[in-house]
N, C-alpha and C positions, 0 to 999 in steps of 0.2 A: 680777546684776540684769538687765542687758541680754540675757544669754544666755536667761533664762527668757522674756522678751518676744519674742525672736527665734523661739524654739521655738513659742510660742503663735501668732505671726503665720504661720509656715510651716505649722502644723497647720491653721489656718483656711483658708489659701490652698489647701492640698492637699484639704481637705474640699470646698470650693466648686468648684474646677476639675476635680478628678479623681473623688472618691468619689461625691458627690451626683449628678452627671450620669449616671454609670455605674449607680448604683442605680436611678434613675428609668427609664433605658432598659431595665434588666433587668426591672423590675416591669411596664413596658408590654409588653415582649416576652413575659413570662410570661402576662399576661392574653390576649394574642393567640393563643398556642399552646394554651392550656388547652382551648378548644372542640374543636380538631382532635384532641387526644389523648383527650378524653372520647368523641368519636365513634368513634375507633379501638377504645377499650375496649368500647363498646357493640356495635360490629360483631363483635368477637372473641367476646363473650358470646353474641350471637345465633347466630353460626356454631356455637359449641360446643353450645348448647342444641338447635339443629336436628339435630345429629348424635346427640343423646341424648333419645329420646322420653320416657323416664321423668322425667328432669330437667325436660323441657319442661312436662309436666303439673303437676309440683309448682311450677315457677316461674310458670306461668299462674295457678294458685290464689293464690300469694303476691302476684302483681302485682294481681290483682283486689281482694284484701283491702286492699292498700296503696293502690290507687286510691280505694277507698271511704273509707278513713280520711283520705286527703289531701283528698278532695273535701269531706267533712264538716268537716275542720279549716279549710280555706279559707273555707267558708261561715260558720263560727261564731266561730273564734278568731283568724283571720289578721289581721283589721282591727286588733284591739288590738295584736297583735305588730308590725304594720307601723307603726303610730303610734309605738310604743316604739322601733323600729329607726330611724325617721326622726329622732326626737328624739335618740337616741343618736349617730347620725351627725353631726348638726349640733353636738351638744355635743363630739364627738370632734374635729371640725375646729377648733372654737374652742380646745380644749385643746392641740392640736398647735401652733397659732399662739402660744398663751401659752407653751408649752414652748420653742419656737424663740426667742421674745423673751427669756425668762428665761436661756436659754443665752447669747445675745448679751450681756445685762446681766452675766451671770456672768463672761464673758471680760473685759469692761471693768473690773469690780470686781477681778478677779484681776490684771489689769495694774497697777492702782493699788496693790494690796497688795504686788506684787512690787517696785515702785519704792520703797515706804515701809516694807518689812518690818523693816529694822534699827531704824528709829526707833520703829515700833510695838512691837517686841520690848523695846526699852529702856524705853519708857513703861510697858508691862505689868509689867516687873520692878520699876520704881519704885513702881507702885501696890501690888504684893504686899508689898514691904518697908515701905511706909507703913501697911499694914493690920495685918500680923502682926509679932511680935517676930522678932529676927534669926534664931534657930535654926529657928523655925517657918516663916519665909519661905524660908529655904534649903531646907527639906524640901519645901515647895510647889513651888519652882523646879525641884528635882530631879525631882519627879513630872511636871511639865510637860515637861521635856526628855525624860524617858522616853516620855511619850505622843507627843511629836513624832517621836522615833526610830521608834516602832512604826508610827504612821500613815504617815509619809513613806516608810519602808522598804517597808511592805506595798503601799500604793497605787501608788507608783512602780514597784515590782517587778512587780506584776500587770499594769500597763499595758504595760511593756516586754515582759513575757512574752507577753501577748496580741498585741502587734504582731509579735513574732518568729514566733509560731505562725501568725498570719494570713498573713504573708509566705511562710512555707514552704508553707502550704496553697494559696495562690494560684499559686506557682511549680509545684507538683506538678500541679494541675489544668490549668495552661497547657500543661505538657509533654504531658499526656494528650490535650489538644485538638489539639496539633500532630501527635501520633502518629496521630490519627484525623481526617485532613482530609476536609472535605466533609460531616461529620455534625453535626447539631444538638446543641448543648451548652448547659447552663445557664451563666449568666455566672460566670466565675471570681471576679470582684471581689465579686459579691453573696454567694457562698458563703464566701469568705475573710472578708468583713466580718462575716457572721453568726458564724463560728467565733471571730473575734477579740473581738467584743462579748461573747459569752456565756462566753468563756474567762476573763473578768475575775471571773465568779462562781465562788467556790471549790466544788469537789466536784461540784455539780450542773450547772455550766455546760457542761461537755464533752458531757454526754448530751443536753441541750436542743439544742445546736448540731448534734450528730450526727443527731438526729431531723429537725430542720427542714431541714438541708442535704440529707440523704438523700431526704426527701420531694420537695424542689424538683428535685433531679437526676432522680428517678424519673419525674416528670411529663414531662421533656424527653427523657432518654436513660437507659434502665435500665443500660447498660454503664457510664456515668459514675457512676451511683448505686452500683453494685457497687465500682467503683474508690474512690470517696469513702469508703464504709463501711470497706473494708479499710485504706486508707491512713490514715484518721482514727484508726482503732484503733491502728495502729502509732505514729502521731504522738503519740497520748495517752500511750502507754507511754514514749516518748522524752521527752516533756515532763515527765511525772511523776517520772522517774528521773534525768534528765540536765539538761534545759534549766531546768525549774522550780527544782530545788535550787540550780543554779548562780546563777540570777538572784535568787531569793528568799532562799535560805539559811536557811529557818525564821525569817523576820523577826519573827514574833510571840512565839516562845518558849513556845507551848502545844502540846499533843499533838494528834494527828489526831482523837481522840474529842472534845476540847473544840472543835476547829474545826467538826466536824459539829454539835455541840450549839449553837454560836453561830449557825451558818447557819440551823438550824431555828428557834431561838428568835427571833432578830431578824428573820428572814425572815417569820415569822408576825406580828410586831409592825409592821414597817415595809415589808414587801414587798421589791421589788427593791433598794431602798437598804439595807435591813437585811441582805440576802444579801451585798451588796457590802462594807459597812462593819461588819457585825456581828462579824467575826473580830478586827480590831484593837481594837474597843470592848471586847469580852469579854477580850482579852489584857490590856488596861489594868486592868479590873476584877479579873481573876485575879491580877495582879501586886500590886495594893493589898491584896487579901484575904490573899495569901500573906505579905506584909510584916506585916500586922496580926496574923496567927496566930503568926508567929515572935516578934514582940514580946511578945505575951501569954504565950507559952511561957517566954520569958526572965523576965518579971515573976513568973510563978508558979513559977519555979525548975525548969522542965522543959525547959531548952534542950537537954538530951541527946536529946530526941525530934527536934528540928530538925536536930541534928548527925547523928543516925542517918539521917534522911531524905536529907540532902545527900550522905552517903556512899553510900547505896543507890541514889539517883537523882541523880547529879551533873549540874550544869547543863552544856549544850553550849557551844561557843565563841560562838554567836550570843547566847545568854542572858547569858554573861559580858560580852559587848560592850554589850548593852543596859543591864546593871546599872552599867557603868562610866560 
């Protein structure tokens, strides 16, 4: 009970004291260096075009057409877009404040739930047994325990895996910075934070973090970008084949195809939350459907089909543990 509270308090302290200040500094620094890097790119392009007269003619033609288009767009449509952007920014600021407030409330509620979880669990069990008959209530409690195992195993495993990967990413980028003294580098904490956050999303998270991290590194230092891309690819292979299986150990009991299906389905329905929680939700649905199918086969006198299936596709150790 108190261990969970202690971890939550340490996490909040670490976020406030270490992560958030570094993220703010990184974003401010990024905003400061973007104009200089854009100017460098413009100078390079101008120098390149000056050395190639044919390209210069084509580029001048394109620039003239682009200028005419932008000028017309600014005169006719920009005002409406500007009003929409201003409204969106103000709404976004309000939404951010609301999200931060909800996160704070969430931590407070979580702390209360941790302190009273045993009592709440007992009360819930009493309610189930008061509504259903004994055998039906036992079956409901069995499914609730299964759902708890799947969700707790998956969420806790993904968070721990994301933390380990973010730590490895941070250490590698820090070593690269130390080996290249005096050169401008993108913040290691910012990149590691992005990698860790998106690593929580199954399947697609790695590629999103890869793209965003590489883009940020490219703006500051192309050499760091190249290192990040190569190292992140290697780290992805290590995570997928060694770290991830060790931590998660197939916590959901469903195949890779159904994992991808769950991410696409629930991601389309609930967005980011669906991509994060869609896999354990679908795992529970898959488990219930499987039990129902096996039961119906037994009722219809076709249990040999389920036996053949179990022989041909035997459950792994994690599935057996979840079923127990």
